N, C-alpha and C positions, 0 to 999 in steps of 0.2 A: 398700480401694478397688479397684473393678474395673478391668481393663486399659484399657477404653476411656475411663473417667473419668480414670485416670491419664494417658493420652495427651493428652486434651483440656486437662487442667491443665498439663502439661508444654508443649504447643505454645502455650498462652496466655502462660505465663511467658516462653517463648522469644521470642515475638512482641513482647512488651513490652520485653524486654531489648534486641532488635535495633533497635526504635524509639527506645529511650533512647540507643543507641550512634549511631544515624543522627542524632539531634537534635545530639549532641555533635559529629559530623563537619561537620554543616551550619553550626553555630556557629563551628567552626574556619575553615571555608571563608569564611564571612561576615565574620569578623575579619580574615582576610588581605586580602580585598577592600577593607574599610574603611581598613586601615592602609597599603595600597599604592596608594591613589588619588593622582593627580598633585597636587603641592604648589604648583603655579604660582599658584593663588589661595589663600593661606594662610587667609583668613577662611572660605572654603568648606570647606577641608579640616578646620579645627578645629571649625567647626560640625557637621559630619558626625561628627567623632570624638566630640564630647560628646552628640550625639543617640543615639549607639550605645554609650555607655559602660557601660550596663548589661550588654549582651552581652559586651563585652570584659572587665569585671571578673569575670563568672562564669567565664571561662576564665583570666584573668590578674589575680587579686586583688592581685598585688604592684605592679600599676600604680596603685593608688589614690591614693598621695601625689602623683605627677607629674600625674595627671588632675585632682586638686584644685587644684594650682598653676595649671594652664592655665585650669581653669574660673573661677578667681578673677580672672586678668587678662582673661579673655574678658568677664566680667561688668563690668569696669572699663575696657573698651575700651583695653587697653594690651597688645596682642599683640606689639609691637615690642620689648618689654623683654627682656633676656638670659635671665631665668629661664624664659621660655616656650620659647626655643630649647633650652636645656639640658633642660628637662623633656621636650620632644618627642623630643630625642635619646636621652634615657634609655629612653623607651618603645621607640623603634624599634631600640635596640641590646640590648635585653633578650634574653637567650638563648632564652627560651621563645617570644618573639615572632618571633625570627629563624628558629627551628625551624619555627614555623607558616607563614612565607613560603615556606621552602625545600620544604616538604611539601605545598603546596596542591594540586598535581596528583595526589599520592598520596592525599590526602583526597577529592579528587573521584572518583577510581576506586573507593576504598573505599565512598564513599556510594552510587554506582551498584550496587556489589555487594550492599550491604545492602538497597537498594530491591528488588532482584531477589529476594533470600532472602525478604523480607517478603511480597511479592507471591506467591511460591510457597506459603509457609505459609498465607496467606489463601485461596488457591485450593485448597490441600490435595491436590495431585496425589499419585499413589501414589508416585512416585519420590522426591517432597519428603518425604513421610511417612517412607519407608524410611530416607533419608539422615538425617533428624532423629533417629530413634529410635536408629539405630546409633551416633550421636555423643552421645546424651543420657547424663548421668551418673546412670545407674540400673544395677541389677544385670543381668547376662546373662539370668537367668531371666525378669526383667520385660520385657526387650527382646523375648525370644523370644515371650512371651505377647502382648504388644501387636501384634507384627508379624503373629502368626498371625491375630489377630482382624481386623486390617486387611485381610490378604490374603484371608481368607474373605469378608468384606464386599465386597471388590472382585470376588471370584469370583461372588458372587450377582448383582452388577450386570452383570458381564460375560455371565453365563449368560442373564439376562433379555434382554440385547441380542441375544445370539446366537440365541435362540429367535425373536425378532422377525424377525431377518435370514433365518432358515431358512424362516419362514412366507412372507415376501416372495419368496424364491427359488422355494419350492414353487408359489406362485401364478403367477409368471412362467413357470415351466416348463409348467404346465398351459395357460397361454394360447398358448404356442408350439406345444404339441401339437395345439392346435385349427387351426393355420394349415397343418399338414402331415398329410396322410393316410397317407403312406408314410415309413417310417423310412429315413434316409439311411445308406448303408453306405460304408465307405472301405477299399479294398484296400491292405494293407501289403505292401511289398516283402518277399517270403519270405527272401531272401538276407540283407538287412540285419537283419531279425528274428531270424534264426538267430545272427548275429554278436553281437547284444545279449544274447541268451540264454546264449551261451557265455561272454561277458564277465562276466555276472552270476554264472553258476555258479562262476567262478574265485574270486570273493570271498565267496560265499554262506556257505561254512563259517566263515570268519573273522568274518563279521558275526554269525552265530548263536552264535559262541563268546564274543564280547564281550557279547552279550545274555544268554547263559546265565550268564556270570560275575557280572553285576550285576543279574540278575532278582530277587534278594532285596529290592531296593529298592522294588519294586512289587508283590511277591507278597502278595496278600491285602488290599491297601490299597483303601480306598473312593474314590468319586469326589471327595469333599471334600478328601481328602489329595492326590490327583493335581492337582486344580484349584489348591490351595494352592501346590504346587511350581512349577506353571506361572506363576502370578502372582508369586511370589517371584523366580523367575529373570527375568521382564520387568523388575520394579522395579529389581533389582540391575544388569541390563544397561543400563537407561536412566540409572542413576546414574553408572556407570563412563563411559559415552559422553559424558554431560554434563560431569562434573567431572574426568574422567581420573584417577580415584581408585583407589588400590590398597586395595580394600575389606577385605583381610586386616588392614590397619593399623587398621581400625575394629573389629576382632573378628569379621569375618565368618566366618572359619574356625570359630570356636566355634558358629556356626549351620549348620555342615555345608553350606556353599555348594557345595563341590565335589560332594557327594552330591546336592544339589538339581539342579546342572547335569548330572550323569550321569543322574539320574532323567528329566529332560526329554528328554535325548537318547535314552534308551532307549525312552520312549513315542513319540518321532517316528520312530525307526528301525522299531519294530514297526508302526506305522500305515502308513509309506511302503512298507516291505517287502511287507505285505499287498497294498496297492494296485498296486504294481509287478507282483507275481505275477498278479493278476487281469487287469491289462492285457496282460501277456505271453500270456495264454491267451484274450484277447477278440479275435475276428475283426473286430470293428468298430472297433478302436482305431487311433491314428495313432502313427507313429514319434516324432513330436514329443512326444506325451504319455508314451510309454515312456521316451524320453530324459530328459524333465523329472523324472520320478520317480526314475529311476536316478542321475541327477546329485545330487538332493537326499539320496538314501540314502548315496551315496558321500561327500558332504560331511559328514553327520552321523556316519557311521562313522570318518572321519579325525579328526574332533573328539573322539569318543569314545576312539579310540586314544591321542591325545595326552593326554587327561585320565587314562586308565588308567596311563599311564607315570608321572604325577605321583602318583597315588593309590598306585601300587605302591611307588614310592620313599619316600613318606612312611610307609607301612606298615613298610618295612624299618627306616627311621629310628627309628619308635616302638618296634621290637623291641630296638634297641640300649639298653643300660642302663649306667650308671656311678654309683657311689656316691662317687666322688672329686671333690668340689666344694670349692673353697678360696675364702677371702676374703682380700683385701689388707688387712692390718692394720698400724697404726704401732706405735711402740715401747710405746705404753701399750695396746696390743691393741684399739685402736678402729678402726672401718672409715672409709672415705672417703665415707660417705653418712650422712644422718640420717633413718632410716626414720620417725621420729615426725613429721616435717613433711609426710608424705604422708597422703591421705585413706584411709578404709577400703577403697574400691575400688582405689585406687592400690597399697595394701599387697597386696591380693588379687591384683593383676596381677603384682607383684614376686615373689610366691610361685609364680605360674603360670610366670614366666620361669625360675625355679630348677628347677621340675618338668620343663621342657622340656630342661634339661641332664641331668637324670636319665634322660631318654628318648633322649638323644643327638641331640636336634634343634637345628640350627644354621641360622639364616637364610641365612648366606652360602653355604652348599651349595645353596640353591635360587636363587641368582643375583639376590637382592634387592639394590637399590641402596644401602639405608641400612646395610649390614651391615659395612662395613669403614672404619676410620679412615685417611684418605688423608693421609699426611704421611711425608716422607723422613727427618724428624728423629728419629722413633722407632726404637729398636733392637728393638722387638717388633712383631708383628702383632697389632693390636687390633681385635676384632670386636664388632658390636652385635646383640643381639636385641631384638625389640620386640614389645609387646602393647599395642594402642591407642596412647595417648600415653606409656606408661611404657616405659623402655628400660634394658638393663643392658649395660655394657661389660666384656669380658673377654679374657684371653689363653688360647689352647689349649696346654696343656703335652703331654708325651709321653702315649701310651696314652689318649688321649681324656680327660685330666683337664682341668678348667676352673679358672682363677683369676679370680674375679670382682673387677673393680676398683671399680666404682660403680653405683648406680641414680640415674636422673634422667629428667626430662621429655624429650621428643624435641628441644625447642628448647635444651636445656642439655647433653645427653649428650656431644656432641662437644667442646664447650669444657672441661667438667669432666674429660672422659677425657684430652684433650691436656695439660691441667695436671698431672694426676697422672703421665702418662708422662714428661713433661719434668723434673718436679721430685722424683720419687721413683724414678729409674732404678735406683739401687743396692738399694733396698728390694724392687723387683720382681725383680731378679736373685737376691737371697738368698732370697726367697720361692719362687722356682721351683726353686732348689737344694734347699731343704728339702722341696719336694713330691717331687722326684726321689729324695732320699736317705732320705725318710720319717723325718725327724728326730723323735724321740719327744716332746720337749717342744713342738715346733711342732704336731705332731698333736694334742696334748692341748689346746692353746690354741684350735686350730681347731674341735675337737669342742665345747668350751665356748662359743665364739662362736656356732657353728651352732645350738645349742639356744637361745641368746638371741634370735638372728635369728627363729627359728620361733615363739618366744613373742610377739615384737613383731608380726609379721605376722599372728598368729592372734588379736590383741586384738579383743574384741567391742566394737561401738559405734564412734563416731566423735567423741570428745570434743574433739579438738584442732581440728576444722573446723566 
């Protein structure tokens, strides 16, 4: 299946899934409204209850016997009988019904959110497309392929619009030229111009240095590639702004987002630098124009320096290596996770997390919020590394050695790790001692389990899901 066809199929499936979820929330809201109506007029209340019993039973099938009792006495005009009161009380005190009451506002907010997501998918904005594909349960290769095609398509549309815009501007420019027979000239204050040139010269070498360092990102690349990077940067920026997302949690690092950002900064700096130097030597320019270009160039340069610092740090981290990765195993040499319950993609991400340890990469060193278990009850510092929705918790032993506690989804990793830390303190202590002393039997058991782990995560297919 072609990437575009794959995307259309995925987005249709997602749209239908969101609509089903929305219908469910709407049913919950309607049920809460039905059951919470005033009971001053019991005839009216029960009449409304029975009229909507189909909706209620879809969500609360356990209410059928009580509703049948109420219906029987309703049809026999005997609502004053005690069985009706008991049946009604049973309905209103049902735990699932009470939960529906207490979460009504939450359901309303969730419904609004789903309506917005459905609308975005229907409108198919570029940011919505990018967000959806990054979250989709498909391989990284498929994500990249689909995103590229969508970005290229957007570039094509954007190019057409830009050409039309340039034609309009050219026409307007010619019309203006016919109104004036003489070219206007503006005299620039020589002293202020000199100061600007001096200020620019102070940072020119630094700007050229950063451009030279990352010039390989654009060297020999065609216009299509350049446009792709620009459009991808716009889409990701729009998504971050809208949802306040940490896109690295969605696997965006794997799509070289930092390289994309640096590529765009590089292009902008080259373009702005060229224009600034033209303006500095143009006798008909204004100080305002020169200042505008200079400020833009400085802003891009500062962003590039900040990004360069991150890229340099990551490169250093990637050069670190360690083969000493251990797993917390119980007395029967079993781990505190069941890798078989995870999907093929989740297994792949688990292996990726282990490979990060082999490169010495730790999320907490980058200052990410999800990376440390916050609890004073622990006698150990427990950290979290994350890849999309898959996480691993671990303890850092001496000499950059890693003791893996467990793998879990993001919504489970903290509870699971807390439980292990609290209930297996002695086991963790003994394991750390064995790591430090390099106990021969312990190392043999670890080597055997590591081979088992690699076999499990390398299983082809996805039979259990």
